[in-house]
C-alpha positions as CSV (number, residue, x, y, z in Angstrom):
1,S,113.6,72.3,64.5
2,T,110.7,74.2,62.9
3,G,108.3,76.9,63.8
4,D,104.6,76.6,63.1
5,G,104.6,76.1,59.3
6,V,108.0,77.8,58.8
7,E,111.6,77.0,59.6
8,K,112.6,78.2,63.1
9,N,114.9,81.2,62.7
10,L,115.7,83.0,66.0
11,S,117.6,85.8,64.2
12,K,114.3,86.7,62.3
13,V,112.3,86.5,65.5
14,A,114.7,89.0,67.2
15,E,114.6,91.2,64.1
16,W,110.8,91.4,64.2
17,Y,110.8,91.9,68.0
18,R,113.2,94.8,67.5
19,K,111.1,96.5,64.9
20,A,108.1,96.4,67.2
21,A,110.2,97.3,70.3
22,D,111.6,100.4,68.5
23,Q,108.0,101.5,68.1
24,S,107.5,101.3,71.9
25,H,105.5,98.0,71.9
26,A,105.9,96.9,75.5
27,I,105.4,93.2,75.0
28,A,108.0,93.2,72.1
29,Q,110.4,95.2,74.3
30,C,110.1,92.6,77.0
31,N,110.4,89.7,74.6
32,L,113.4,91.3,72.9
33,G,115.0,91.6,76.4
34,V,114.4,87.9,77.0
35,A,115.9,87.0,73.6
36,I,119.0,89.2,74.2
37,S,119.4,87.8,77.8
38,K,119.4,84.2,76.4
39,G,121.4,84.9,73.2
40,E,118.5,83.8,71.0
41,G,119.3,85.1,67.5
42,M,122.0,87.4,68.8
43,A,124.9,87.6,71.3
44,I,124.0,87.7,75.0
45,D,124.0,91.3,76.3
46,L,122.6,91.6,79.8
47,V,123.0,95.4,79.8
48,A,120.9,95.7,76.7
49,A,118.4,93.2,78.0
50,A,117.9,95.2,81.2
51,R,117.4,98.4,79.1
52,W,114.6,96.7,77.1
53,F,113.0,95.4,80.3
54,R,113.1,98.9,81.8
55,K,111.4,100.4,78.7
56,A,108.6,97.9,78.9
57,A,108.4,98.1,82.7
58,E,108.0,101.8,82.7
59,Q,105.0,101.4,80.4
60,G,103.4,99.3,83.0
61,Y,104.0,95.8,81.5
62,A,104.0,93.5,84.5
63,Q,106.2,90.7,83.1
64,A,108.8,93.2,82.2
65,Q,108.6,94.6,85.7
66,V,109.3,91.1,87.1
67,N,112.2,90.7,84.6
68,L,113.7,94.0,85.6
69,G,113.3,93.1,89.3
70,I,115.2,89.9,88.7
71,S,117.9,91.9,86.9
72,F,118.3,94.2,89.9
73,E,118.1,91.3,92.4
74,Y,120.9,89.4,90.8
75,G,122.9,92.2,89.2
76,R,122.2,91.0,85.6
77,G,123.0,93.9,83.3
78,V,122.5,96.5,86.1
79,E,124.2,97.1,89.5
80,M,122.6,94.8,92.1
81,N,120.0,96.8,94.0
82,L,117.6,94.9,96.2
83,P,115.3,97.8,97.1
84,E,114.9,98.6,93.4
85,A,114.2,94.9,92.7
86,V,111.5,94.9,95.4
87,E,109.9,98.0,94.0
88,W,109.6,96.4,90.5
89,Y,108.2,93.2,92.0
90,R,105.7,95.3,94.0
91,R,104.5,97.1,90.8
92,A,104.0,93.7,89.0
93,A,102.3,92.1,92.1
94,E,99.8,95.0,92.4
95,Q,98.7,94.2,88.8
96,G,98.0,90.6,89.8
97,Q,101.1,89.2,88.0
98,A,101.8,85.8,89.8
99,D,105.6,85.9,89.5
100,G,105.6,89.5,90.8
101,Q,103.4,88.4,93.8
102,F,105.8,85.5,94.5
103,Y,109.0,87.6,94.3
104,W,107.4,90.4,96.3
105,G,106.2,88.0,99.0
106,S,109.6,86.4,99.1
107,A,111.3,89.7,99.5
108,T,108.9,90.6,102.3
109,I,109.9,87.4,104.1
110,W,113.6,88.1,103.6
111,A,113.1,91.6,105.0
112,A,111.5,90.1,108.1
113,G,114.7,88.1,108.8
114,W,114.0,84.7,107.2
115,K,117.0,83.1,105.6
116,R,116.9,82.7,101.8
117,T,117.0,79.1,100.6
């Protein structure tokens, strides 16, 4: 499989994400977290992925806030913590991020006593 005009190389992608992430680039931090969580170009490391999500989330990057919320909701790389997950979903939702709105709305329904399906 190829990239756009170049051979697809997930290790190189991860290398460039890391270079930008190390310079506090929030989108690169989030993308690096996704790559690490999926083992794209490197070994899967959910703890490291959650750390990168947190770095980007703390800068206000809404997609990273959703990803960190998911990490807390399911205990992926962090200890499961539903209140913490809901807080990150809320932050993303308040920025208008659709996934954050969905997860925050779902959490509100669960808190009201609905059964999760």
